[in-house]
C-alpha positions as a Markdown table, in Angstrom:
| # | Residue | x | y | z |
|---|---|---|---|---|
| 1 | Met | 29.4 | 12.8 | -23.6 |
| 2 | Ser | 25.7 | 14.3 | -24.2 |
| 3 | Ser | 24.0 | 15.5 | -21.0 |
| 4 | Val | 20.2 | 15.6 | -19.8 |
| 5 | Pro | 18.8 | 19.1 | -21.4 |
| 6 | Trp | 18.3 | 21.7 | -18.1 |
| 7 | Arg | 17.2 | 24.3 | -20.3 |
| 8 | Ile | 15.1 | 24.8 | -23.6 |
| 9 | Gln | 16.7 | 26.8 | -26.0 |
| 10 | Gln | 15.0 | 29.5 | -27.4 |
| 11 | Gly | 13.3 | 28.5 | -30.9 |
| 12 | Thr | 13.0 | 25.4 | -29.8 |
| 13 | Asp | 9.7 | 24.1 | -31.6 |
| 14 | Tyr | 6.6 | 22.7 | -29.3 |
| 15 | Gln | 7.1 | 19.5 | -30.7 |
| 16 | Ala | 11.0 | 18.8 | -29.4 |
| 17 | Ala | 10.0 | 21.1 | -26.4 |
| 18 | Arg | 7.2 | 18.9 | -25.2 |
| 19 | Pro | 9.3 | 15.3 | -24.3 |
| 20 | Leu | 11.7 | 17.7 | -22.5 |
| 21 | Ile | 9.1 | 19.5 | -20.4 |
| 22 | Asn | 7.3 | 16.3 | -19.7 |
| 23 | Asp | 10.4 | 14.5 | -18.7 |
| 24 | Asn | 10.9 | 17.2 | -16.0 |
| 25 | Phe | 7.3 | 17.2 | -14.4 |
| 26 | Asp | 8.0 | 13.1 | -14.2 |
| 27 | Lys | 10.9 | 14.0 | -11.9 |
| 28 | Val | 9.1 | 16.0 | -9.7 |
| 29 | Ala | 8.3 | 14.5 | -6.4 |
| 30 | Ser | 4.5 | 14.3 | -5.9 |
| 31 | Asp | 4.7 | 13.6 | -2.4 |
| 32 | Val | 7.1 | 12.3 | 0.1 |
| 33 | Thr | 7.1 | 9.0 | -0.5 |
| 34 | Ser | 8.9 | 9.9 | -3.7 |
| 35 | Leu | 11.7 | 11.1 | -1.6 |
| 36 | Gly | 12.0 | 7.8 | 0.4 |
| 37 | Ala | 9.6 | 8.2 | 3.3 |
| 38 | Ser | 8.1 | 5.0 | 4.5 |
| 39 | Gln | 4.5 | 4.5 | 5.6 |
| 40 | Thr | 3.0 | 2.4 | 8.5 |
| 41 | Thr | -0.1 | 0.7 | 8.5 |
| 42 | Thr | -2.9 | 2.2 | 10.1 |
| 43 | Thr | -4.1 | 1.6 | 13.9 |
| 44 | Leu | -6.9 | 2.5 | 15.6 |
| 45 | Phe | -8.3 | 3.3 | 19.1 |
| 46 | Asn | -11.1 | 4.8 | 21.2 |
| 47 | Ser | -10.7 | 7.2 | 24.2 |
| 48 | Gly | -13.8 | 5.8 | 25.7 |
| 49 | Ser | -16.2 | 8.3 | 27.2 |
| 50 | Val | -14.8 | 11.7 | 28.1 |
| 51 | Ala | -16.7 | 13.9 | 30.8 |
| 52 | Ala | -16.9 | 17.3 | 30.1 |
| 53 | Ser | -13.6 | 19.2 | 30.1 |
| 54 | Gly | -11.7 | 15.8 | 30.8 |
| 55 | Ser | -8.8 | 14.8 | 29.0 |
| 56 | Trp | -7.2 | 11.3 | 27.1 |
| 57 | Arg | -3.9 | 10.2 | 26.6 |
| 58 | Gln | -2.8 | 7.2 | 24.3 |
| 59 | Thr | 0.6 | 6.0 | 23.2 |
| 60 | Val | 1.0 | 4.5 | 19.8 |
| 61 | Ala | 4.1 | 2.2 | 19.1 |
| 62 | Ile | 5.3 | 2.0 | 15.7 |
| 63 | Val | 6.6 | -1.6 | 15.3 |
| 64 | Asn | 8.6 | -3.9 | 13.0 |
| 65 | Pro | 6.9 | -6.3 | 10.7 |
| 66 | Gly | 6.4 | -9.5 | 13.0 |
| 67 | Gly | 6.2 | -7.4 | 16.1 |
| 68 | Ser | 4.0 | -6.3 | 18.7 |
| 69 | Ser | 3.2 | -3.9 | 21.4 |
| 70 | Ser | 1.6 | -3.3 | 24.4 |
| 71 | Tyr | 0.3 | -0.2 | 23.0 |
| 72 | Pro | -1.6 | -0.2 | 19.8 |
| 73 | Tyr | 0.6 | 0.0 | 17.3 |
| 74 | Met | 1.4 | 0.6 | 13.5 |
| 75 | Thr | 3.5 | -1.5 | 11.7 |
| 76 | Ala | 6.5 | -0.2 | 9.3 |
| 77 | Pro | 6.4 | -2.1 | 5.9 |
| 78 | Thr | 10.0 | -2.9 | 6.5 |
| 79 | Ala | 12.2 | -4.0 | 9.6 |
| 80 | Ile | 13.7 | -0.3 | 11.0 |
| 81 | Ala | 16.5 | 0.7 | 13.7 |
| 82 | Gly | 14.9 | 3.9 | 14.3 |
| 83 | Val | 12.8 | 6.7 | 12.8 |
| 84 | Ser | 14.9 | 10.0 | 12.1 |
| 85 | Ala | 11.3 | 12.0 | 11.1 |
| 86 | Ile | 7.9 | 11.2 | 11.5 |
| 87 | Val | 4.4 | 12.7 | 10.4 |
| 88 | Pro | 1.4 | 11.3 | 11.8 |
| 89 | Ser | -1.7 | 11.3 | 10.2 |
| 90 | Ile | -4.5 | 11.2 | 12.7 |
| 91 | Asp | -8.4 | 11.2 | 11.6 |
| 92 | Val | -10.7 | 12.1 | 14.9 |
| 93 | Tyr | -14.2 | 11.1 | 15.0 |
| 94 | Val | -16.3 | 12.5 | 17.4 |
| 95 | Asp | -19.1 | 9.7 | 19.0 |
| 96 | Val | -19.4 | 8.0 | 15.7 |
| 97 | Asp | -16.5 | 5.9 | 14.5 |
| 98 | Gly | -15.6 | 6.3 | 10.7 |
| 99 | Asp | -18.4 | 8.4 | 9.4 |
| 100 | Ala | -17.0 | 11.3 | 7.8 |
| 101 | Thr | -19.8 | 13.7 | 8.8 |
| 102 | Tyr | -18.5 | 13.3 | 12.6 |
| 103 | Leu | -14.7 | 13.7 | 11.4 |
| 104 | Tyr | -13.1 | 16.9 | 13.3 |
| 105 | Pro | -13.2 | 19.7 | 12.7 |
| 106 | Leu | -15.0 | 19.7 | 9.9 |
| 107 | Gly | -18.1 | 16.8 | 9.8 |
| 108 | Thr | -21.1 | 18.5 | 8.8 |
| 109 | Asn | -23.0 | 16.3 | 11.8 |
| 110 | Leu | -21.0 | 18.0 | 14.6 |
| 111 | Thr | -21.8 | 21.4 | 16.3 |
| 112 | Ser | -19.6 | 23.9 | 17.8 |
| 113 | Ser | -20.1 | 22.4 | 21.5 |
| 114 | Ser | -18.3 | 18.6 | 20.1 |
| 115 | Arg | -16.0 | 20.6 | 17.8 |
| 116 | Ala | -14.5 | 22.1 | 21.2 |
| 117 | Leu | -11.5 | 19.6 | 21.2 |
| 118 | Thr | -7.9 | 20.0 | 21.6 |
| 119 | Ile | -5.4 | 17.3 | 20.4 |
| 120 | Asp | -1.5 | 17.0 | 20.9 |
| 121 | Ala | 0.6 | 14.8 | 19.7 |
| 122 | Lys | 4.4 | 13.8 | 20.9 |
| 123 | Leu | 6.9 | 11.6 | 19.1 |
| 124 | Asp | 9.7 | 10.1 | 21.4 |
| 125 | Leu | 12.4 | 7.9 | 19.9 |
| 126 | Thr | 13.8 | 6.3 | 23.5 |
| 127 | Lys | 12.2 | 2.8 | 21.9 |
| 128 | Ala | 9.6 | 2.6 | 24.5 |
| 129 | Asp | 8.3 | -1.0 | 24.5 |
| 130 | Ser | 11.3 | -2.2 | 22.2 |
| 131 | Ser | 9.9 | -0.1 | 19.3 |
| 132 | Pro | 11.5 | 1.7 | 16.8 |
| 133 | Ala | 9.3 | 5.0 | 17.9 |
| 134 | Thr | 6.2 | 5.8 | 20.2 |
| 135 | Leu | 3.5 | 8.7 | 19.8 |
| 136 | Thr | 1.6 | 9.8 | 22.6 |
| 137 | Ile | -1.4 | 11.4 | 21.9 |
| 138 | Thr | -3.6 | 13.6 | 24.0 |
| 139 | Gly | -6.8 | 15.0 | 23.8 |
| 140 | Arg | -9.2 | 17.3 | 26.0 |
| 141 | Asn | -12.5 | 17.9 | 25.7 |
| 142 | His | -13.8 | 21.4 | 26.3 |
| 143 | Asp | -17.7 | 20.6 | 25.5 |
| 144 | Ala | -20.2 | 20.5 | 28.1 |
| 145 | Ser | -21.0 | 16.9 | 27.3 |
| 146 | Ala | -19.3 | 13.7 | 27.3 |
| 147 | His | -17.9 | 12.7 | 23.8 |
| 148 | Thr | -16.2 | 9.5 | 22.7 |
| 149 | Tyr | -13.3 | 10.0 | 20.3 |
| 150 | Tyr | -12.3 | 7.5 | 17.9 |
| 151 | Ile | -8.7 | 8.1 | 16.8 |
| 152 | His | -7.2 | 6.5 | 13.3 |
| 153 | Ile | -3.2 | 7.2 | 13.1 |
| 154 | Lys | -1.0 | 6.3 | 10.1 |
| 155 | Cys | 2.4 | 8.1 | 9.7 |
| 156 | Thr | 4.7 | 8.5 | 7.2 |
| 157 | Tyr | 8.2 | 8.5 | 8.2 |
| 158 | Phe | 12.1 | 8.4 | 7.3 |
| 159 | Ala | 14.0 | 5.6 | 8.5 |
| 160 | Ser | 17.0 | 6.4 | 10.7 |
| 161 | Lys | 20.4 | 5.3 | 9.3 |
| 162 | Ser | 22.3 | 2.6 | 10.6 |
| 163 | Thr | 25.2 | 2.5 | 12.9 |
| 164 | Gly | 28.4 | 3.3 | 10.6 |
| 165 | Ile | 26.7 | 4.9 | 8.0 |
| 166 | Gln | 28.3 | 8.6 | 7.6 |
| 167 | Gly | 25.8 | 11.3 | 5.7 |
| 168 | Gly | 26.8 | 12.8 | 2.4 |
């Protein structure tokens, strides 16, 4: 019975070794989706005008295809019962939506004052609003001026196992 070579033998010529090396590179996970993670659609909302030293809070839900939520929501590509791990990707634009020069924290048109922002995200798996998961995002404006924050969110997640399936 043949097996997949896992080491290149000493003395193997380059032409024979190259396909083995390329095959190993092809088998390396290039990102988390290679490991079976899924990605939601992107949702966006804005904070409205946030006064100096003011804060904002928004809950965002992950819903199944065809679902909806009273919160802004992202849609999972296929139906899921729940989420076991999640990584949100959050882009925050200060005062001008979609312009990379206003993208927090490195936008070239942002001043040190307009960068004075803290953001926190908290995952909740209690299925609020009949959703598989929710994410509550809070922000605080530490600038002396008011700002509007435009938030774009997409999540990469692993769906939880169905009831009755044992881990191996």
